[in-house]
N, C-alpha and C positions, 0 to 999 in steps of 0.2 A: 504495499499501501505504499502510497504519497500521497500526501497530505498537502494543499496550500497553506496560507502564514494567516490566522497564527492557527496553531496546532485546532485551538478548543477557546470555547469562551469561558471556561472555572478549570481549575486543577482538579476538580473532583472528574469532569468529564478527560480531561488530558490522560489522567493515572488509567482511568477504564481505558481507553483505547492502548494503552502501554500492555496493560494487563494482560488484555484479549489477544493482543498479537505476541505476547510472551508463551502466552497457554493455547494458541493455536501454531506455532511454528513459521509465523507470518512478520518479513521483513518490516518495519516504518520508518521510512524515511518522510523528513521535512522540511518543505520552503522556510527561508530562504536559503539556497545554496551558494550563500556568502563563503562558506567553509571549499566546496569546490572550487572557488576561482583560485587561476596561480599568483592573480595578484594578493590574495588576502596571503596566501602562502609565505610568497617571498614576506610581506609586511612580518610575520612572525620568524622567518629565519633571520630577519636583520633583527630583529630585539632580540630572539634568543643568543644573535650571535654579539649583542652587545655595544652594536653600531652605535647607539643613545646612550649608551652604558644603563642605569638601572631607572627603566620608567617611574616617575613620580607623581604624573596627571593625564588626563587624558581628558578632549571634549570632541567631543560629537553635536552633530545637529543636524536635522530634516526640515528645511525649510522650503515653502512651496504654496503656490493660490493653487486650491484642488480643482477647478472649474477650468481643465483643460477645452481645446479645439473643439466644438461640435458635442459637447456636453449632452447625456439626455436624462428627462426627469426619470428615465427607469434607474438609473446609478443614484439615486437618493438617500440610498440606504448607509452610504459614505457617511453622510449626517444623523444618523440615527443611534440612539442608544446601542451600545456595543461596539461603534464603528470608531470611527476618528483617525484623528493623525495620528495617535501613537499606534494604535494597534494595526495598521494600515502601512505606516512608514518607521514608524520607531522600532518595530520589528527588525527591521535589516542591520543599524549603527549598535542594536543591545545585542544581536548573534554576535557579531565584530567585535564588542567591547570584551561579552563572553569568552570567545574563542583565543580573544588573543591575551586574557588573564585570568581565566576560570570562573567557576561560582561565584558570585558576588555574596557580600554577607547580609548589608543593609540598604533601604533606599529611603530617599524624601523624596517629595515633589510637592509643586506648587501648579494648580490648574485650573482652566477656567474660559468661557464663553467669551471671547472678544467682538466677533460678529454674531449676530443672532439669526442674521437672514443673508441670505446668498443671490444673485440674479444672474440667469443663466445669460450670457452676451453675445453670443453669435447662434446662427442657425435655425431650423423653424420653429426652436420654441425659442427664442428671447427674447428674454422679459421676463419669464417665467421665475416664479420666488420661490425658493426651497430652506424653509424652515431649520436649524442649527438643531439638536437638542445634544450634543458631545461637544465635551470641550474641546477647540479647534486651538488653545494652544499651551504646551503640558512642559514642564522643566522639571527635569529628573537630575538625583544627583545619588550616585553611585558608590559604597566605601566595598572598599576589597581588605585585606589586614595590611598593605604597607603601601595603598593606594587608592587617589579618588577620581572619579570621574563625573563630568556632566553630560547632558544630552537634555540640545532645546528641540519641542519638536511644533512645529506652528504652520497651520493653513491661511496665516495672516499676512504673508510674507508673498509679494511679486518679486522678489529677482536679488540674490546675495551672490556675494563674493567670496564668501568665505568658504575654505575645504570643509569636505562631509565630516573627515575628522584627523584628529592630528593627536599623536604622541608625544609624550614629551620626558625627554628624559635627563639625567645628571649629565652627561654628557653630549648631546643633542636632540634632535625633535623630526621626527617621521611626520610627513602632511601630503593628503590627499583623498582618494573616493576608493578604499581596498573594498566597497559593498558592490561595485561594478568590475566588468572582466578588462575594460580595455581602458586604464586609467593609468597617468604615470608616477610615479612614486618622488614627490620631495623629500631630500636628506639635507638635513643638516646635522655636520659634523664641527663640534668645539674648536673654537681657532681656525675654521674653513668659511669659505662661502656657500650657499646652498649650490647643491649640485640634481641632477634632475635623471633616475633611470627610467628606461622605456617601457611604455607595459609591458610583460612577458607574454609570450606567443601562447594565444586562447582559440578557440573556435570564433568564427565570423559570429555576430551582436546577435544575430536571430537563434545558430546553435550555442552562445553559452548559456540558454535558457534550456535548454534541453539536456545539460550537462547534471542535473539532475535523477533525473529517470533513466540517463545511459548510465549511472553509479549506479542506482539502484539497481538495475539488471544484471552486473557485475556482480553486484552483494548478492545476488537469489544465485547466480550461477555458480559462485566461488568460495560459497557459504560463508562472508564476509559480512560485518556489521557495516552501516553508512556510517559514512562521518557525518551528516546531517542528520542527526538521530535523536528520537521523541524524550530522550533524556534531556538533551541540552533544549531543544525546544521549546518541553512545560517549563525547563525553569527563566527561558525569556519568558514566556507568558506569566510566571510568578512575577519576574519584573514588573512588567504590566502593570496586572491586577493588582499589587501595591503597589505600584505607583498613585495610584488610582486611591487607595484607600487614604493613602499615607495625604493626599491633595487635600480630603473631607476629612480627617481628623486632627491636620495640621502637624504633624511628628512624625521621626523615623520608624522606621517599621521591620522588624528582620525578615530573610525572607525563610519561605520554609521550605526550598527543594535545592535540590545539588545536581550535580551530573559529572560521570569520574574525567578526569581533566590527566593531559599525559606529566608525566614527570617530566620535569627541567622547563616547566614554565618562564615564564618572568616573571 
């Protein structure tokens, strides 16, 4: 089975899927396929090799205007309860951060609805008004044992020149978008100028998004476990659901889940 993202709408449902798959000997792989992209693998390699020293802080963002060209009223579920930018877009950066640094420990967040109504601007239904039932601006703080990270997610931004992800170390910085398949890696090493690594070779843009299914088939044939596994996806879901609760409660909350993380992690 290959699921879209997020894995479920609750931890209970996610756990039930995991247990059912295990009981029936079914491989369960989950989008997003961030960790199958060579770009993200190269980020991990650079960090583990000490290219930026010991990681000290990370910052991620997912900022966009949700009403793309030709937006249809059939897509209004984006603005209904259970959806929104955290579930739709935050999952990519959170999969990347937890893939680099392992399971997070605690979460705090602030969230709110900045724009209570959206108006379709083009196409045959231009002028249609869509009420928003979700938080369209979410700001998440994550804690590991020796590291903090922030994630800003908003559907109230028309454009941004900031990078999707930056990891700061005591000897340098990595900057770029490792959550996509074809992005250069900007590297700063202490005492030197910024350098740019070309994107690692990968399938074409369309081909890159079928990599998850191809990987699952390979796992079935060779009796191996998917890299984009359900335990990791459940932990990312835990972060998002806990962030929502944290924003409502106004306090930091502990996460309930973890996932196996390879030794030698930064």
